[in-house]
C-alpha positions as CSV (number, residue, x, y, z in Angstrom):
1,M,-17.4,-48.3,-4.6
2,I,-19.2,-47.3,-7.8
3,T,-21.6,-45.1,-5.8
4,L,-18.6,-42.8,-4.9
5,A,-17.2,-42.5,-8.5
6,L,-19.6,-39.9,-9.7
7,P,-19.3,-37.5,-6.7
8,L,-15.6,-37.8,-6.8
9,A,-15.5,-37.1,-10.5
10,A,-17.7,-34.0,-9.9
11,V,-15.5,-32.7,-7.2
12,A,-12.4,-33.1,-9.4
13,L,-14.2,-31.2,-12.2
14,L,-15.2,-28.3,-9.9
15,A,-11.8,-28.1,-8.3
16,Q,-9.8,-27.7,-11.5
17,T,-7.9,-24.4,-12.0
18,R,-8.9,-22.3,-15.0
19,T,-7.2,-19.2,-16.5
20,A,-9.4,-16.2,-17.2
21,T,-9.3,-12.5,-18.0
22,V,-10.9,-9.9,-15.6
23,L,-13.7,-8.0,-17.4
24,S,-15.3,-6.1,-14.5
25,I,-15.5,-5.9,-10.7
26,G,-19.0,-6.1,-9.2
27,D,-18.2,-5.6,-5.5
28,G,-15.7,-6.8,-3.0
29,D,-16.4,-10.5,-3.6
30,T,-17.9,-10.7,-7.1
31,L,-16.4,-10.1,-10.6
32,R,-16.9,-11.0,-14.2
33,V,-14.3,-12.7,-16.2
34,R,-13.8,-14.1,-19.7
35,E,-12.8,-17.7,-20.0
36,G,-12.1,-18.7,-23.6
37,N,-15.1,-17.4,-25.5
38,R,-17.5,-17.2,-22.7
39,T,-18.3,-14.8,-19.9
40,V,-18.4,-16.1,-16.3
41,N,-19.8,-14.4,-13.2
42,V,-17.7,-15.3,-10.2
43,R,-18.4,-15.2,-6.5
44,L,-15.3,-15.4,-4.4
45,A,-15.3,-18.6,-2.2
46,C,-15.0,-18.7,1.6
47,I,-15.1,-14.9,2.1
48,D,-17.9,-12.3,2.4
49,A,-17.2,-8.6,1.8
50,P,-19.4,-5.8,3.1
51,E,-22.2,-4.9,0.7
52,S,-21.8,-1.8,-1.5
53,S,-24.5,-0.1,0.6
54,Q,-22.5,-0.6,3.8
55,A,-20.6,2.6,3.3
56,P,-17.7,3.1,3.2
57,F,-16.6,-0.5,3.6
58,G,-18.3,-2.0,0.6
59,V,-16.6,0.6,-1.6
60,Q,-13.2,-0.1,0.0
61,A,-13.6,-3.8,-0.6
62,R,-14.4,-3.3,-4.2
63,Q,-11.5,-0.9,-4.7
64,Q,-9.1,-3.5,-3.0
65,L,-10.3,-6.2,-5.4
66,Q,-9.8,-3.9,-8.3
67,T,-6.3,-3.3,-7.2
68,L,-5.6,-7.0,-6.8
69,A,-7.3,-8.0,-10.0
70,P,-7.3,-5.1,-12.4
71,V,-9.6,-5.2,-15.5
72,G,-7.7,-6.9,-18.3
73,S,-5.4,-8.9,-16.0
74,S,-5.1,-12.6,-16.1
75,V,-6.2,-14.6,-13.1
76,E,-6.6,-18.3,-12.2
77,L,-9.9,-19.6,-10.8
78,R,-10.1,-22.6,-8.6
79,I,-13.8,-23.5,-9.1
80,K,-15.5,-25.0,-6.1
81,A,-19.2,-24.8,-6.8
82,T,-22.0,-23.0,-8.6
83,D,-24.3,-20.9,-6.4
84,R,-28.1,-20.4,-6.8
85,Y,-27.6,-17.4,-8.9
86,G,-25.5,-19.4,-11.4
87,R,-22.2,-17.8,-10.4
88,S,-19.0,-19.9,-10.3
89,V,-17.8,-19.9,-6.7
90,A,-14.0,-19.9,-6.7
91,E,-10.7,-19.0,-5.1
92,L,-8.9,-16.4,-7.2
93,T,-5.1,-16.4,-7.6
94,S,-2.8,-14.0,-9.5
95,G,1.0,-14.4,-9.7
96,G,0.7,-17.3,-7.2
97,R,-1.1,-15.1,-4.6
98,N,-4.5,-16.2,-3.2
99,L,-6.6,-13.0,-3.6
100,N,-9.5,-14.3,-1.4
101,Q,-7.0,-14.6,1.4
102,A,-5.4,-11.3,0.6
103,L,-8.8,-9.6,1.0
104,V,-9.2,-11.1,4.5
105,A,-5.6,-10.2,5.4
106,S,-6.2,-6.6,4.6
107,G,-9.4,-6.4,6.7
108,V,-11.8,-5.6,3.8
109,A,-13.6,-9.0,3.9
110,F,-14.7,-11.5,6.5
111,V,-14.2,-15.3,6.5
112,Y,-17.5,-16.8,5.5
113,W,-17.4,-19.5,8.1
114,Q,-20.7,-21.0,7.0
115,Y,-19.2,-21.8,3.6
116,I,-15.6,-22.5,4.5
117,A,-15.6,-26.1,3.4
118,G,-13.1,-26.7,0.6
119,C,-10.9,-23.9,1.6
120,D,-7.8,-23.8,3.9
121,R,-9.7,-23.1,7.2
122,Q,-6.6,-22.7,9.3
123,T,-5.0,-20.1,7.0
124,Y,-8.2,-18.1,6.6
125,G,-8.7,-18.1,10.3
126,R,-5.1,-17.0,11.0
127,L,-5.3,-14.1,8.5
128,E,-8.6,-12.9,9.9
129,T,-7.3,-13.0,13.5
130,E,-4.2,-11.0,12.5
131,A,-6.3,-8.4,10.7
132,R,-8.6,-8.2,13.7
133,L,-5.8,-7.8,16.2
134,K,-4.3,-5.0,14.0
135,G,-7.6,-3.3,13.7
136,L,-7.5,-3.3,9.9
137,G,-10.4,-2.2,7.8
138,V,-13.7,-3.6,9.1
139,W,-12.0,-4.5,12.4
140,G,-11.4,-0.9,13.2
141,V,-15.1,-0.1,13.6
142,S,-16.1,0.7,17.1
143,G,-18.7,-1.9,18.2
144,G,-18.0,-4.0,15.1
145,L,-19.4,-3.9,11.6
146,T,-22.6,-5.8,10.9
147,R,-21.6,-8.9,9.1
148,P,-22.7,-8.8,5.5
149,W,-24.7,-12.1,5.8
150,D,-26.7,-10.5,8.7
151,Y,-27.0,-7.3,6.8
152,R,-28.5,-9.1,3.8
153,S,-30.9,-11.0,6.1
154,R,-32.2,-7.7,7.5
155,Q,-32.6,-6.2,4.1
156,R,-34.8,-9.2,3.1
157,Q,-37.1,-8.8,6.1
158,P,-40.6,-7.5,5.0
159,S,-41.4,-3.9,5.9
160,S,-44.2,-1.5,5.2
161,S,-42.2,-0.1,2.2
162,S,-41.1,-3.5,0.8
163,S,-44.1,-4.1,-1.5
164,A,-43.8,-2.8,-5.1
165,P,-45.8,0.2,-6.0
166,A,-48.9,-0.4,-8.0
167,G,-48.4,-0.4,-11.8
168,R,-45.7,-1.6,-14.0
169,R,-43.1,-4.2,-13.0
170,Y,-39.7,-4.1,-14.6
171,T,-37.0,-6.5,-15.5
172,C,-33.3,-5.5,-15.4
173,S,-33.0,-5.8,-19.2
174,Q,-35.9,-3.3,-19.6
175,I,-34.3,-0.7,-17.3
176,G,-31.1,-0.3,-19.3
177,S,-28.9,1.4,-16.7
178,Y,-27.6,0.6,-13.2
179,A,-28.4,4.1,-11.9
180,Q,-32.0,3.9,-13.0
181,A,-32.3,0.5,-11.4
182,Q,-31.3,2.1,-8.0
183,V,-33.9,4.9,-8.5
184,L,-36.6,2.3,-9.0
185,L,-35.4,0.3,-6.0
186,R,-35.7,3.4,-3.8
187,Q,-39.2,3.9,-5.2
188,G,-40.2,0.5,-3.8
189,H,-39.4,-2.0,-6.6
190,R,-37.6,-4.3,-4.2
191,Y,-38.1,-7.3,-6.4
192,L,-35.2,-5.9,-8.5
193,D,-32.9,-6.7,-5.6
194,G,-32.9,-10.5,-6.1
195,D,-30.2,-11.3,-3.5
196,G,-31.3,-8.7,-0.9
197,D,-28.0,-6.9,-0.8
198,G,-29.4,-3.4,-1.1
199,E,-28.6,-3.0,-4.8
200,A,-30.8,-3.6,-7.8
201,C,-29.7,-5.2,-11.1
202,E,-25.9,-5.5,-10.4
203,S,-25.6,-7.1,-13.8
204,L,-26.1,-3.6,-15.3
205,R,-23.0,-2.2,-13.5
206,G,-20.2,-1.4,-16.0
């Protein structure tokens, strides 16, 4: 039917594999790459790593992704969608290895079951179960680690300190440094943390 032609074409476009070069690692499930002559912000599909402020597991996830996809290395992106922040949502492969799955297998990331569509649900589930049974990474926490999606939700909840202090409002481009953005966030400028992950202006991180 003609009504199916456009959606199928769109799916085919999003699903194509593209080669890119790693420019920087944001955290355990985000990175920036160069594809041709353009820079692309990427959110890893079907997984969710602890936020950077969930110490020490956020840092461990970022380090693991840096090891799997070092700056300057070539990777392949299987684009699945674009999220509300304009990032390409993709599975990442290098040398034939699925890096999204590798992060789950090593216990530094969770399967993002709410957004598993389009990924190999059975393989992701098996790898997470194996990591959990071995007590790897996040699965070694007594009582369990707060899932990053729940953590972000709590961060977004209003509190007595959530309103910005009176006076000037800033944009990330005006601040100029990642460190200064965190200082402003602690001072109450919570609007700088657009995705509620406990960090301000991630785009400024080198």
